[in-house]
mmCIF file of the N, C-alpha and C atoms, coordinates in Angstrom:
data_MODEL
# 
_entry.id   MODEL 
# 
loop_
_atom_site.group_PDB 
_atom_site.id 
_atom_site.type_symbol 
_atom_site.label_atom_id 
_atom_site.label_alt_id 
_atom_site.label_comp_id 
_atom_site.label_asym_id 
_atom_site.label_entity_id 
_atom_site.label_seq_id 
_atom_site.pdbx_PDB_ins_code 
_atom_site.Cartn_x 
_atom_site.Cartn_y 
_atom_site.Cartn_z 
_atom_site.occupancy 
_atom_site.B_iso_or_equiv 
_atom_site.pdbx_formal_charge 
_atom_site.auth_seq_id 
_atom_site.auth_comp_id 
_atom_site.auth_asym_id 
_atom_site.auth_atom_id 
_atom_site.pdbx_PDB_model_num 
ATOM 1   N N  . MET A 1 1  ? 37.433  234.912 129.535 1.00 0.00 ? 1  MET A N  1 
ATOM 2   C CA . MET A 1 1  ? 36.989  236.280 129.594 1.00 0.00 ? 1  MET A CA 1 
ATOM 3   C C  . MET A 1 1  ? 37.484  237.086 128.397 1.00 0.00 ? 1  MET A C  1 
ATOM 4   N N  . GLN A 1 2  ? 38.621  236.678 127.871 1.00 0.00 ? 2  GLN A N  1 
ATOM 5   C CA . GLN A 1 2  ? 39.200  237.416 126.747 1.00 0.00 ? 2  GLN A CA 1 
ATOM 6   C C  . GLN A 1 2  ? 38.304  237.340 125.508 1.00 0.00 ? 2  GLN A C  1 
ATOM 7   N N  . THR A 1 3  ? 37.662  236.198 125.241 1.00 0.00 ? 3  THR A N  1 
ATOM 8   C CA . THR A 1 3  ? 36.817  236.083 124.060 1.00 0.00 ? 3  THR A CA 1 
ATOM 9   C C  . THR A 1 3  ? 35.570  236.956 124.198 1.00 0.00 ? 3  THR A C  1 
ATOM 10  N N  . LEU A 1 4  ? 35.042  237.120 125.417 1.00 0.00 ? 4  LEU A N  1 
ATOM 11  C CA . LEU A 1 4  ? 33.882  237.974 125.620 1.00 0.00 ? 4  LEU A CA 1 
ATOM 12  C C  . LEU A 1 4  ? 34.233  239.418 125.281 1.00 0.00 ? 4  LEU A C  1 
ATOM 13  N N  . PHE A 1 5  ? 35.412  239.866 125.716 1.00 0.00 ? 5  PHE A N  1 
ATOM 14  C CA . PHE A 1 5  ? 35.847  241.220 125.392 1.00 0.00 ? 5  PHE A CA 1 
ATOM 15  C C  . PHE A 1 5  ? 36.019  241.370 123.887 1.00 0.00 ? 5  PHE A C  1 
ATOM 16  N N  . ASP A 1 6  ? 36.595  240.370 123.260 1.00 0.00 ? 6  ASP A N  1 
ATOM 17  C CA . ASP A 1 6  ? 36.797  240.439 121.817 1.00 0.00 ? 6  ASP A CA 1 
ATOM 18  C C  . ASP A 1 6  ? 35.456  240.510 121.094 1.00 0.00 ? 6  ASP A C  1 
ATOM 19  N N  . ARG A 1 7  ? 34.489  239.747 121.517 1.00 0.00 ? 7  ARG A N  1 
ATOM 20  C CA . ARG A 1 7  ? 33.175  239.769 120.893 1.00 0.00 ? 7  ARG A CA 1 
ATOM 21  C C  . ARG A 1 7  ? 32.518  241.134 121.064 1.00 0.00 ? 7  ARG A C  1 
ATOM 22  N N  . ARG A 1 8  ? 32.628  241.678 122.265 1.00 0.00 ? 8  ARG A N  1 
ATOM 23  C CA . ARG A 1 8  ? 32.048  243.001 122.502 1.00 0.00 ? 8  ARG A CA 1 
ATOM 24  C C  . ARG A 1 8  ? 32.741  244.057 121.651 1.00 0.00 ? 8  ARG A C  1 
ATOM 25  N N  . HIS A 1 9  ? 34.053  243.955 121.567 1.00 0.00 ? 9  HIS A N  1 
ATOM 26  C CA . HIS A 1 9  ? 34.813  244.917 120.770 1.00 0.00 ? 9  HIS A CA 1 
ATOM 27  C C  . HIS A 1 9  ? 34.406  244.820 119.294 1.00 0.00 ? 9  HIS A C  1 
ATOM 28  N N  . VAL A 1 10 ? 34.276  243.615 118.801 1.00 0.00 ? 10 VAL A N  1 
ATOM 29  C CA . VAL A 1 10 ? 33.870  243.418 117.404 1.00 0.00 ? 10 VAL A CA 1 
ATOM 30  C C  . VAL A 1 10 ? 32.453  243.942 117.193 1.00 0.00 ? 10 VAL A C  1 
ATOM 31  N N  . LEU A 1 11 ? 31.556  243.674 118.140 1.00 0.00 ? 11 LEU A N  1 
ATOM 32  C CA . LEU A 1 11 ? 30.181  244.137 118.025 1.00 0.00 ? 11 LEU A CA 1 
ATOM 33  C C  . LEU A 1 11 ? 30.105  245.664 118.023 1.00 0.00 ? 11 LEU A C  1 
ATOM 34  N N  . ARG A 1 12 ? 30.839  246.301 118.927 1.00 0.00 ? 12 ARG A N  1 
ATOM 35  C CA . ARG A 1 12 ? 30.851  247.767 118.961 1.00 0.00 ? 12 ARG A CA 1 
ATOM 36  C C  . ARG A 1 12 ? 31.423  248.345 117.672 1.00 0.00 ? 12 ARG A C  1 
ATOM 37  N N  . THR A 1 13 ? 32.518  247.776 117.218 1.00 0.00 ? 13 THR A N  1 
ATOM 38  C CA . THR A 1 13 ? 33.160  248.280 116.002 1.00 0.00 ? 13 THR A CA 1 
ATOM 39  C C  . THR A 1 13 ? 32.246  248.106 114.799 1.00 0.00 ? 13 THR A C  1 
ATOM 40  N N  . THR A 1 14 ? 31.628  246.940 114.693 1.00 0.00 ? 14 THR A N  1 
ATOM 41  C CA . THR A 1 14 ? 30.732  246.676 113.569 1.00 0.00 ? 14 THR A CA 1 
ATOM 42  C C  . THR A 1 14 ? 29.527  247.606 113.607 1.00 0.00 ? 14 THR A C  1 
ATOM 43  N N  . THR A 1 15 ? 28.953  247.793 114.785 1.00 0.00 ? 15 THR A N  1 
ATOM 44  C CA . THR A 1 15 ? 27.807  248.688 114.912 1.00 0.00 ? 15 THR A CA 1 
ATOM 45  C C  . THR A 1 15 ? 28.195  250.112 114.540 1.00 0.00 ? 15 THR A C  1 
ATOM 46  N N  . GLY A 1 16 ? 29.346  250.553 115.000 1.00 0.00 ? 16 GLY A N  1 
ATOM 47  C CA . GLY A 1 16 ? 29.810  251.896 114.674 1.00 0.00 ? 16 GLY A CA 1 
ATOM 48  C C  . GLY A 1 16 ? 30.024  252.073 113.183 1.00 0.00 ? 16 GLY A C  1 
ATOM 49  N N  . LEU A 1 17 ? 30.608  251.060 112.552 1.00 0.00 ? 17 LEU A N  1 
ATOM 50  C CA . LEU A 1 17 ? 30.829  251.138 111.104 1.00 0.00 ? 17 LEU A CA 1 
ATOM 51  C C  . LEU A 1 17 ? 29.508  251.161 110.337 1.00 0.00 ? 17 LEU A C  1 
ATOM 52  N N  . LEU A 1 18 ? 28.533  250.396 110.811 1.00 0.00 ? 18 LEU A N  1 
ATOM 53  C CA . LEU A 1 18 ? 27.227  250.395 110.149 1.00 0.00 ? 18 LEU A CA 1 
ATOM 54  C C  . LEU A 1 18 ? 26.549  251.752 110.256 1.00 0.00 ? 18 LEU A C  1 
ATOM 55  N N  . VAL A 1 19 ? 26.630  252.355 111.427 1.00 0.00 ? 19 VAL A N  1 
ATOM 56  C CA . VAL A 1 19 ? 25.996  253.662 111.624 1.00 0.00 ? 19 VAL A CA 1 
ATOM 57  C C  . VAL A 1 19 ? 26.686  254.721 110.766 1.00 0.00 ? 19 VAL A C  1 
ATOM 58  N N  . VAL A 1 20 ? 28.004  254.726 110.801 1.00 0.00 ? 20 VAL A N  1 
ATOM 59  C CA . VAL A 1 20 ? 28.752  255.714 110.020 1.00 0.00 ? 20 VAL A CA 1 
ATOM 60  C C  . VAL A 1 20 ? 28.601  255.449 108.525 1.00 0.00 ? 20 VAL A C  1 
ATOM 61  N N  . GLY A 1 21 ? 28.588  254.194 108.142 1.00 0.00 ? 21 GLY A N  1 
ATOM 62  C CA . GLY A 1 21 ? 28.478  253.846 106.723 1.00 0.00 ? 21 GLY A CA 1 
ATOM 63  C C  . GLY A 1 21 ? 27.096  254.092 106.150 1.00 0.00 ? 21 GLY A C  1 
ATOM 64  N N  . SER A 1 22 ? 26.064  254.068 106.989 1.00 0.00 ? 22 SER A N  1 
ATOM 65  C CA . SER A 1 22 ? 24.718  254.259 106.476 1.00 0.00 ? 22 SER A CA 1 
ATOM 66  C C  . SER A 1 22 ? 24.358  255.729 106.312 1.00 0.00 ? 22 SER A C  1 
ATOM 67  N N  . ALA A 1 23 ? 25.122  256.631 106.873 1.00 0.00 ? 23 ALA A N  1 
ATOM 68  C CA . ALA A 1 23 ? 24.824  258.060 106.758 1.00 0.00 ? 23 ALA A CA 1 
ATOM 69  C C  . ALA A 1 23 ? 24.858  258.539 105.299 1.00 0.00 ? 23 ALA A C  1 
ATOM 70  N N  . PRO A 1 24 ? 25.887  258.206 104.510 1.00 0.00 ? 24 PRO A N  1 
ATOM 71  C CA . PRO A 1 24 ? 25.857  258.635 103.108 1.00 0.00 ? 24 PRO A CA 1 
ATOM 72  C C  . PRO A 1 24 ? 24.700  258.015 102.332 1.00 0.00 ? 24 PRO A C  1 
ATOM 73  N N  . LEU A 1 25 ? 24.357  256.783 102.661 1.00 0.00 ? 25 LEU A N  1 
ATOM 74  C CA . LEU A 1 25 ? 23.248  256.132 101.992 1.00 0.00 ? 25 LEU A CA 1 
ATOM 75  C C  . LEU A 1 25 ? 21.939  256.854 102.291 1.00 0.00 ? 25 LEU A C  1 
ATOM 76  N N  . ALA A 1 26 ? 21.730  257.221 103.542 1.00 0.00 ? 26 ALA A N  1 
ATOM 77  C CA . ALA A 1 26 ? 20.511  257.942 103.918 1.00 0.00 ? 26 ALA A CA 1 
ATOM 78  C C  . ALA A 1 26 ? 20.471  259.302 103.231 1.00 0.00 ? 26 ALA A C  1 
ATOM 79  N N  . THR A 1 27 ? 21.607  259.958 103.132 1.00 0.00 ? 27 THR A N  1 
ATOM 80  C CA . THR A 1 27 ? 21.672  261.247 102.456 1.00 0.00 ? 27 THR A CA 1 
ATOM 81  C C  . THR A 1 27 ? 21.338  261.094 100.982 1.00 0.00 ? 27 THR A C  1 
ATOM 82  N N  . ALA A 1 28 ? 21.847  260.041 100.358 1.00 0.00 ? 28 ALA A N  1 
ATOM 83  C CA . ALA A 1 28 ? 21.568  259.804 98.931  1.00 0.00 ? 28 ALA A CA 1 
ATOM 84  C C  . ALA A 1 28 ? 20.089  259.517 98.709  1.00 0.00 ? 28 ALA A C  1 
ATOM 85  N N  . VAL A 1 29 ? 19.481  258.751 99.601  1.00 0.00 ? 29 VAL A N  1 
ATOM 86  C CA . VAL A 1 29 ? 18.055  258.438 99.475  1.00 0.00 ? 29 VAL A CA 1 
ATOM 87  C C  . VAL A 1 29 ? 17.223  259.701 99.634  1.00 0.00 ? 29 VAL A C  1 
ATOM 88  N N  . MET A 1 30 ? 17.581  260.541 100.592 1.00 0.00 ? 30 MET A N  1 
ATOM 89  C CA . MET A 1 30 ? 16.846  261.786 100.789 1.00 0.00 ? 30 MET A CA 1 
ATOM 90  C C  . MET A 1 30 ? 17.000  262.708 99.582  1.00 0.00 ? 30 MET A C  1 
ATOM 91  N N  . ALA A 1 31 ? 18.192  262.755 98.996  1.00 0.00 ? 31 ALA A N  1 
ATOM 92  C CA . ALA A 1 31 ? 18.403  263.582 97.803  1.00 0.00 ? 31 ALA A CA 1 
ATOM 93  C C  . ALA A 1 31 ? 17.591  263.056 96.635  1.00 0.00 ? 31 ALA A C  1 
ATOM 94  N N  . GLN A 1 32 ? 17.505  261.731 96.510  1.00 0.00 ? 32 GLN A N  1 
ATOM 95  C CA . GLN A 1 32 ? 16.720  261.136 95.423  1.00 0.00 ? 32 GLN A CA 1 
ATOM 96  C C  . GLN A 1 32 ? 15.238  261.454 95.615  1.00 0.00 ? 32 GLN A C  1 
ATOM 97  N N  . ASP A 1 33 ? 14.747  261.402 96.856  1.00 0.00 ? 33 ASP A N  1 
ATOM 98  C CA . ASP A 1 33 ? 13.353  261.753 97.126  1.00 0.00 ? 33 ASP A CA 1 
ATOM 99  C C  . ASP A 1 33 ? 13.076  263.207 96.736  1.00 0.00 ? 33 ASP A C  1 
ATOM 100 N N  . ASN A 1 34 ? 14.011  264.098 97.056  1.00 0.00 ? 34 ASN A N  1 
ATOM 101 C CA . ASN A 1 34 ? 13.842  265.506 96.699  1.00 0.00 ? 34 ASN A CA 1 
ATOM 102 C C  . ASN A 1 34 ? 13.817  265.681 95.188  1.00 0.00 ? 34 ASN A C  1 
ATOM 103 N N  . ASP A 1 35 ? 14.677  264.939 94.471  1.00 0.00 ? 35 ASP A N  1 
ATOM 104 C CA . ASP A 1 35 ? 14.690  265.012 93.011  1.00 0.00 ? 35 ASP A CA 1 
ATOM 105 C C  . ASP A 1 35 ? 13.373  264.515 92.434  1.00 0.00 ? 35 ASP A C  1 
ATOM 106 N N  . GLN A 1 36 ? 12.826  263.447 92.996  1.00 0.00 ? 36 GLN A N  1 
ATOM 107 C CA . GLN A 1 36 ? 11.558  262.906 92.501  1.00 0.00 ? 36 GLN A CA 1 
ATOM 108 C C  . GLN A 1 36 ? 10.429  263.883 92.762  1.00 0.00 ? 36 GLN A C  1 
ATOM 109 N N  . GLN A 1 37 ? 10.439  264.559 93.907  1.00 0.00 ? 37 GLN A N  1 
ATOM 110 C CA . GLN A 1 37 ? 9.399   265.538 94.194  1.00 0.00 ? 37 GLN A CA 1 
ATOM 111 C C  . GLN A 1 37 ? 9.505   266.716 93.240  1.00 0.00 ? 37 GLN A C  1 
ATOM 112 N N  . THR A 1 38 ? 10.720  267.144 92.946  1.00 0.00 ? 38 THR A N  1 
ATOM 113 C CA . THR A 1 38 ? 10.910  268.242 92.008  1.00 0.00 ? 38 THR A CA 1 
ATOM 114 C C  . THR A 1 38 ? 10.435  267.832 90.622  1.00 0.00 ? 38 THR A C  1 
ATOM 115 N N  . HIS A 1 39 ? 10.752  266.613 90.215  1.00 0.00 ? 39 HIS A N  1 
ATOM 116 C CA . HIS A 1 39 ? 10.320  266.119 88.908  1.00 0.00 ? 39 HIS A CA 1 
ATOM 117 C C  . HIS A 1 39 ? 8.802   265.982 88.856  1.00 0.00 ? 39 HIS A C  1 
ATOM 118 N N  . ALA A 1 40 ? 8.202   265.533 89.952  1.00 0.00 ? 40 ALA A N  1 
ATOM 119 C CA . ALA A 1 40 ? 6.745   265.369 89.982  1.00 0.00 ? 40 ALA A CA 1 
ATOM 120 C C  . ALA A 1 40 ? 6.051   266.719 89.873  1.00 0.00 ? 40 ALA A C  1 
ATOM 121 N N  . GLU A 1 41 ? 6.651   267.759 90.399  1.00 0.00 ? 41 GLU A N  1 
ATOM 122 C CA . GLU A 1 41 ? 6.055   269.079 90.327  1.00 0.00 ? 41 GLU A CA 1 
ATOM 123 C C  . GLU A 1 41 ? 6.129   269.667 88.923  1.00 0.00 ? 41 GLU A C  1 
ATOM 124 N N  . GLN A 1 42 ? 7.024   269.152 88.097  1.00 0.00 ? 42 GLN A N  1 
ATOM 125 C CA . GLN A 1 42 ? 7.207   269.699 86.759  1.00 0.00 ? 42 GLN A CA 1 
ATOM 126 C C  . GLN A 1 42 ? 6.309   269.040 85.718  1.00 0.00 ? 42 GLN A C  1 
ATOM 127 N N  . VAL A 1 43 ? 5.425   268.151 86.129  1.00 0.00 ? 43 VAL A N  1 
ATOM 128 C CA . VAL A 1 43 ? 4.535   267.467 85.192  1.00 0.00 ? 43 VAL A CA 1 
ATOM 129 C C  . VAL A 1 43 ? 3.427   268.429 84.772  1.00 0.00 ? 43 VAL A C  1 
ATOM 130 N N  . THR A 1 44 ? 3.228   268.524 83.473  1.00 0.00 ? 44 THR A N  1 
ATOM 131 C CA . THR A 1 44 ? 2.190   269.414 82.966  1.00 0.00 ? 44 THR A CA 1 
ATOM 132 C C  . THR A 1 44 ? 0.822   268.751 83.122  1.00 0.00 ? 44 THR A C  1 
ATOM 133 N N  . PRO A 1 45 ? -0.245  269.535 83.136  1.00 0.00 ? 45 PRO A N  1 
ATOM 134 C CA . PRO A 1 45 ? -1.588  268.949 83.286  1.00 0.00 ? 45 PRO A CA 1 
ATOM 135 C C  . PRO A 1 45 ? -1.933  267.916 82.212  1.00 0.00 ? 45 PRO A C  1 
ATOM 136 N N  . PRO A 1 46 ? -1.621  268.148 80.922  1.00 0.00 ? 46 PRO A N  1 
ATOM 137 C CA . PRO A 1 46 ? -1.929  267.100 79.939  1.00 0.00 ? 46 PRO A CA 1 
ATOM 138 C C  . PRO A 1 46 ? -1.161  265.801 80.194  1.00 0.00 ? 46 PRO A C  1 
ATOM 139 N N  . GLU A 1 47 ? 0.110   265.930 80.639  1.00 0.00 ? 47 GLU A N  1 
ATOM 140 C CA . GLU A 1 47 ? 0.901   264.741 80.951  1.00 0.00 ? 47 GLU A CA 1 
ATOM 141 C C  . GLU A 1 47 ? 0.291   263.995 82.135  1.00 0.00 ? 47 GLU A C  1 
ATOM 142 N N  . ASP A 1 48 ? -0.186  264.732 83.123  1.00 0.00 ? 48 ASP A N  1 
ATOM 143 C CA . ASP A 1 48 ? -0.818  264.112 84.283  1.00 0.00 ? 48 ASP A CA 1 
ATOM 144 C C  . ASP A 1 48 ? -2.069  263.346 83.867  1.00 0.00 ? 48 ASP A C  1 
ATOM 145 N N  . LEU A 1 49 ? -2.874  263.942 82.991  1.00 0.00 ? 49 LEU A N  1 
ATOM 146 C CA . LEU A 1 49 ? -4.078  263.255 82.500  1.00 0.00 ? 49 LEU A CA 1 
ATOM 147 C C  . LEU A 1 49 ? -3.717  261.999 81.723  1.00 0.00 ? 49 LEU A C  1 
ATOM 148 N N  . MET A 1 50 ? -2.658  262.059 80.916  1.00 0.00 ? 50 MET A N  1 
ATOM 149 C CA . MET A 1 50 ? -2.250  260.872 80.152  1.00 0.00 ? 50 MET A CA 1 
ATOM 150 C C  . MET A 1 50 ? -1.804  259.753 81.082  1.00 0.00 ? 50 MET A C  1 
ATOM 151 N N  . ARG A 1 51 ? -1.100  260.104 82.150  1.00 0.00 ? 51 ARG A N  1 
ATOM 152 C CA . ARG A 1 51 ? -0.664  259.086 83.112  1.00 0.00 ? 51 ARG A CA 1 
ATOM 153 C C  . ARG A 1 51 ? -1.868  258.449 83.806  1.00 0.00 ? 51 ARG A C  1 
ATOM 154 N N  . GLU A 1 52 ? -2.807  259.280 84.231  1.00 0.00 ? 52 GLU A N  1 
ATOM 155 C CA . GLU A 1 52 ? -4.006  258.749 84.879  1.00 0.00 ? 52 GLU A CA 1 
ATOM 156 C C  . GLU A 1 52 ? -4.786  257.855 83.918  1.00 0.00 ? 52 GLU A C  1 
ATOM 157 N N  . HIS A 1 53 ? -4.853  258.251 82.655  1.00 0.00 ? 53 HIS A N  1 
ATOM 158 C CA . HIS A 1 53 ? -5.541  257.448 81.650  1.00 0.00 ? 53 HIS A CA 1 
ATOM 159 C C  . HIS A 1 53 ? -4.855  256.093 81.492  1.00 0.00 ? 53 HIS A C  1 
ATOM 160 N N  . GLY A 1 54 ? -3.534  256.083 81.517  1.00 0.00 ? 54 GLY A N  1 
ATOM 161 C CA . GLY A 1 54 ? -2.790  254.830 81.424  1.00 0.00 ? 54 GLY A CA 1 
ATOM 162 C C  . GLY A 1 54 ? -3.066  253.918 82.605  1.00 0.00 ? 54 GLY A C  1 
ATOM 163 N N  . VAL A 1 55 ? -3.145  254.497 83.789  1.00 0.00 ? 55 VAL A N  1 
ATOM 164 C CA . VAL A 1 55 ? -3.427  253.699 84.989  1.00 0.00 ? 55 VAL A CA 1 
ATOM 165 C C  . VAL A 1 55 ? -4.830  253.103 84.888  1.00 0.00 ? 55 VAL A C  1 
ATOM 166 N N  . LEU A 1 56 ? -5.800  253.919 84.460  1.00 0.00 ? 56 LEU A N  1 
ATOM 167 C CA . LEU A 1 56 ? -7.166  253.408 84.331  1.00 0.00 ? 56 LEU A CA 1 
ATOM 168 C C  . LEU A 1 56 ? -7.248  252.292 83.293  1.00 0.00 ? 56 LEU A C  1 
ATOM 169 N N  . ASN A 1 57 ? -6.510  252.431 82.191  1.00 0.00 ? 57 ASN A N  1 
ATOM 170 C CA . ASN A 1 57 ? -6.499  251.364 81.180  1.00 0.00 ? 57 ASN A CA 1 
ATOM 171 C C  . ASN A 1 57 ? -5.951  250.064 81.757  1.00 0.00 ? 57 ASN A C  1 
ATOM 172 N N  . ARG A 1 58 ? -4.895  250.157 82.559  1.00 0.00 ? 58 ARG A N  1 
ATOM 173 C CA . ARG A 1 58 ? -4.323  248.948 83.166  1.00 0.00 ? 58 ARG A CA 1 
ATOM 174 C C  . ARG A 1 58 ? -5.312  248.302 84.131  1.00 0.00 ? 58 ARG A C  1 
ATOM 175 N N  . VAL A 1 59 ? -6.000  249.112 84.913  1.00 0.00 ? 59 VAL A N  1 
ATOM 176 C CA . VAL A 1 59 ? -6.990  248.570 85.855  1.00 0.00 ? 59 VAL A CA 1 
ATOM 177 C C  . VAL A 1 59 ? -8.116  247.876 85.096  1.00 0.00 ? 59 VAL A C  1 
ATOM 178 N N  . LEU A 1 60 ? -8.564  248.481 84.001  1.00 0.00 ? 60 LEU A N  1 
ATOM 179 C CA . LEU A 1 60 ? -9.613  247.848 83.198  1.00 0.00 ? 60 LEU A CA 1 
ATOM 180 C C  . LEU A 1 60 ? -9.139  246.529 82.597  1.00 0.00 ? 60 LEU A C  1 
ATOM 181 N N  . LEU A 1 61 ? -7.882  246.449 82.193  1.00 0.00 ? 61 LEU A N  1 
ATOM 182 C CA . LEU A 1 61 ? -7.341  245.185 81.690  1.00 0.00 ? 61 LEU A CA 1 
ATOM 183 C C  . LEU A 1 61 ? -7.365  244.111 82.774  1.00 0.00 ? 61 LEU A C  1 
ATOM 184 N N  . ILE A 1 62 ? -7.041  244.501 84.002  1.00 0.00 ? 62 ILE A N  1 
ATOM 185 C CA . ILE A 1 62 ? -7.085  243.543 85.113  1.00 0.00 ? 62 ILE A CA 1 
ATOM 186 C C  . ILE A 1 62 ? -8.515  243.056 85.319  1.00 0.00 ? 62 ILE A C  1 
ATOM 187 N N  . TYR A 1 63 ? -9.470  243.986 85.326  1.00 0.00 ? 63 TYR A N  1 
ATOM 188 C CA . TYR A 1 63 ? -10.870 243.601 85.522  1.00 0.00 ? 63 TYR A CA 1 
ATOM 189 C C  . TYR A 1 63 ? -11.353 242.690 84.398  1.00 0.00 ? 63 TYR A C  1 
ATOM 190 N N  . GLU A 1 64 ? -10.997 243.008 83.164  1.00 0.00 ? 64 GLU A N  1 
ATOM 191 C CA . GLU A 1 64 ? -11.421 242.172 82.037  1.00 0.00 ? 64 GLU A CA 1 
ATOM 192 C C  . GLU A 1 64 ? -10.846 240.764 82.150  1.00 0.00 ? 64 GLU A C  1 
ATOM 193 N N  . ASP A 1 65 ? -9.605  240.655 82.594  1.00 0.00 ? 65 ASP A N  1 
ATOM 194 C CA . ASP A 1 65 ? -8.991  239.340 82.753  1.00 0.00 ? 65 ASP A CA 1 
ATOM 195 C C  . ASP A 1 65 ? -9.688  238.546 83.856  1.00 0.00 ? 65 ASP A C  1 
ATOM 196 N N  . VAL A 1 66 ? -10.031 239.212 84.959  1.00 0.00 ? 66 VAL A N  1 
ATOM 197 C CA . VAL A 1 66 ? -10.728 238.523 86.048  1.00 0.00 ? 66 VAL A CA 1 
ATOM 198 C C  . VAL A 1 66 ? -12.118 238.084 85.589  1.00 0.00 ? 66 VAL A C  1 
ATOM 199 N N  . ILE A 1 67 ? -12.806 238.922 84.834  1.00 0.00 ? 67 ILE A N  1 
ATOM 200 C CA . ILE A 1 67 ? -14.135 238.553 84.314  1.00 0.00 ? 67 ILE A CA 1 
ATOM 201 C C  . ILE A 1 67 ? -14.018 237.321 83.419  1.00 0.00 ? 67 ILE A C  1 
ATOM 202 N N  . ARG A 1 68 ? -12.997 237.318 82.569  1.00 0.00 ? 68 ARG A N  1 
ATOM 203 C CA . ARG A 1 68 ? -12.792 236.169 81.683  1.00 0.00 ? 68 ARG A CA 1 
ATOM 204 C C  . ARG A 1 68 ? -12.541 234.906 82.501  1.00 0.00 ? 68 ARG A C  1 
ATOM 205 N N  . LYS A 1 69 ? -11.738 235.018 83.552  1.00 0.00 ? 69 LYS A N  1 
ATOM 206 C CA . LYS A 1 69 ? -11.453 233.849 84.384  1.00 0.00 ? 69 LYS A CA 1 
ATOM 207 C C  . LYS A 1 69 ? -12.701 233.369 85.122  1.00 0.00 ? 69 LYS A C  1 
ATOM 208 N N  . ILE A 1 70 ? -13.535 234.294 85.561  1.00 0.00 ? 70 ILE A N  1 
ATOM 209 C CA . ILE A 1 70 ? -14.774 233.902 86.239  1.00 0.00 ? 70 ILE A CA 1 
ATOM 210 C C  . ILE A 1 70 ? -15.686 233.168 85.267  1.00 0.00 ? 70 ILE A C  1 
ATOM 211 N N  . GLU A 1 71 ? -15.815 233.697 84.051  1.00 0.00 ? 71 GLU A N  1 
ATOM 212 C CA . GLU A 1 71 ? -16.674 233.056 83.048  1.00 0.00 ? 71 GLU A CA 1 
ATOM 213 C C  . GLU A 1 71 ? -16.164 231.676 82.654  1.00 0.00 ? 71 GLU A C  1 
ATOM 214 N N  . ASP A 1 72 ? -14.830 231.503 82.617  1.00 0.00 ? 72 ASP A N  1 
ATOM 215 C CA . ASP A 1 72 ? -14.239 230.212 82.274  1.00 0.00 ? 72 ASP A CA 1 
ATOM 216 C C  . ASP A 1 72 ? -14.086 229.302 83.484  1.00 0.00 ? 72 ASP A C  1 
ATOM 217 N N  . LYS A 1 73 ? -14.564 229.773 84.647  1.00 0.00 ? 73 LYS A N  1 
ATOM 218 C CA . LYS A 1 73 ? -14.508 229.022 85.903  1.00 0.00 ? 73 LYS A CA 1 
ATOM 219 C C  . LYS A 1 73 ? -13.071 228.628 86.267  1.00 0.00 ? 73 LYS A C  1 
ATOM 220 N N  . GLN A 1 74 ? -12.172 229.597 86.102  1.00 0.00 ? 74 GLN A N  1 
ATOM 221 C CA . GLN A 1 74 ? -10.771 229.412 86.480  1.00 0.00 ? 74 GLN A CA 1 
ATOM 222 C C  . GLN A 1 74 ? -10.517 230.133 87.804  1.00 0.00 ? 74 GLN A C  1 
ATOM 223 N N  . ASP A 1 75 ? -9.477  229.690 88.485  1.00 0.00 ? 75 ASP A N  1 
ATOM 224 C CA . ASP A 1 75 ? -9.093  230.357 89.731  1.00 0.00 ? 75 ASP A CA 1 
ATOM 225 C C  . ASP A 1 75 ? -8.419  231.688 89.409  1.00 0.00 ? 75 ASP A C  1 
ATOM 226 N N  . PHE A 1 76 ? -8.605  232.643 90.307  1.00 0.00 ? 76 PHE A N  1 
ATOM 227 C CA . PHE A 1 76 ? -7.915  233.927 90.186  1.00 0.00 ? 76 PHE A CA 1 
ATOM 228 C C  . PHE A 1 76 ? -7.606  234.442 91.572  1.00 0.00 ? 76 PHE A C  1 
ATOM 229 N N  . GLU A 1 77 ? -6.683  235.345 91.643  1.00 0.00 ? 77 GLU A N  1 
ATOM 230 C CA . GLU A 1 77 ? -6.267  235.924 92.915  1.00 0.00 ? 77 GLU A CA 1 
ATOM 231 C C  . GLU A 1 77 ? -7.168  237.120 93.251  1.00 0.00 ? 77 GLU A C  1 
ATOM 232 N N  . PRO A 1 78 ? -7.960  237.046 94.307  1.00 0.00 ? 78 PRO A N  1 
ATOM 233 C CA . PRO A 1 78 ? -8.825  238.177 94.651  1.00 0.00 ? 78 PRO A CA 1 
ATOM 234 C C  . PRO A 1 78 ? -8.035  239.427 95.054  1.00 0.00 ? 78 PRO A C  1 
ATOM 235 N N  . GLN A 1 79 ? -6.779  239.246 95.423  1.00 0.00 ? 79 GLN A N  1 
ATOM 236 C CA . GLN A 1 79 ? -5.981  240.420 95.807  1.00 0.00 ? 79 GLN A CA 1 
ATOM 237 C C  . GLN A 1 79 ? -5.758  241.360 94.630  1.00 0.00 ? 79 GLN A C  1 
ATOM 238 N N  . PHE A 1 80 ? -5.806  240.839 93.392  1.00 0.00 ? 80 PHE A N  1 
ATOM 239 C CA . PHE A 1 80 ? -5.651  241.712 92.225  1.00 0.00 ? 80 PHE A CA 1 
ATOM 240 C C  . PHE A 1 80 ? -6.779  242.736 92.160  1.00 0.00 ? 80 PHE A C  1 
ATOM 241 N N  . ILE A 1 81 ? -7.983  242.292 92.457  1.00 0.00 ? 81 ILE A N  1 
ATOM 242 C CA . ILE A 1 81 ? -9.119  243.201 92.430  1.00 0.00 ? 81 ILE A CA 1 
ATOM 243 C C  . ILE A 1 81 ? -9.026  244.199 93.573  1.00 0.00 ? 81 ILE A C  1 
ATOM 244 N N  . LEU A 1 82 ? -8.672  243.708 94.753  1.00 0.00 ? 82 LEU A N  1 
ATOM 245 C CA . LEU A 1 82 ? -8.567  244.591 95.910  1.00 0.00 ? 82 LEU A CA 1 
ATOM 246 C C  . LEU A 1 82 ? -7.474  245.631 95.726  1.00 0.00 ? 82 LEU A C  1 
ATOM 247 N N  . GLN A 1 83 ? -6.323  245.212 95.208  1.00 0.00 ? 83 GLN A N  1 
ATOM 248 C CA . GLN A 1 83 ? -5.214  246.148 95.013  1.00 0.00 ? 83 GLN A CA 1 
ATOM 249 C C  . GLN A 1 83 ? -5.492  247.153 93.906  1.00 0.00 ? 83 GLN A C  1 
ATOM 250 N N  . SER A 1 84 ? -6.191  246.736 92.877  1.00 0.00 ? 84 SER A N  1 
ATOM 251 C CA . SER A 1 84 ? -6.480  247.667 91.781  1.00 0.00 ? 84 SER A CA 1 
ATOM 252 C C  . SER A 1 84 ? -7.545  248.679 92.181  1.00 0.00 ? 84 SER A C  1 
ATOM 253 N N  . ALA A 1 85 ? -8.422  248.289 93.094  1.00 0.00 ? 85 ALA A N  1 
ATOM 254 C CA . ALA A 1 85 ? -9.454  249.232 93.537  1.00 0.00 ? 85 ALA A CA 1 
ATOM 255 C C  . ALA A 1 85 ? -8.812  250.312 94.370  1.00 0.00 ? 85 ALA A C  1 
# 
């Protein structure tokens, strides 16, 4: 019976430490999210357009690579097309 009590005691202590120890981590993650939202709000319209243009260029590169693979009768991952769309 003594080992069962010891196991329960260890389990309770470990669970308590995990809960208490994760609080600062959760606070840090929430603070980082707030910083990212603040930074995202400070993006100027021309910068936003440049970022969107960069994303579109990357998507077009993916499509061109898939077209090349289809023409060369090579295998490709269809998830690339689905994820880029």
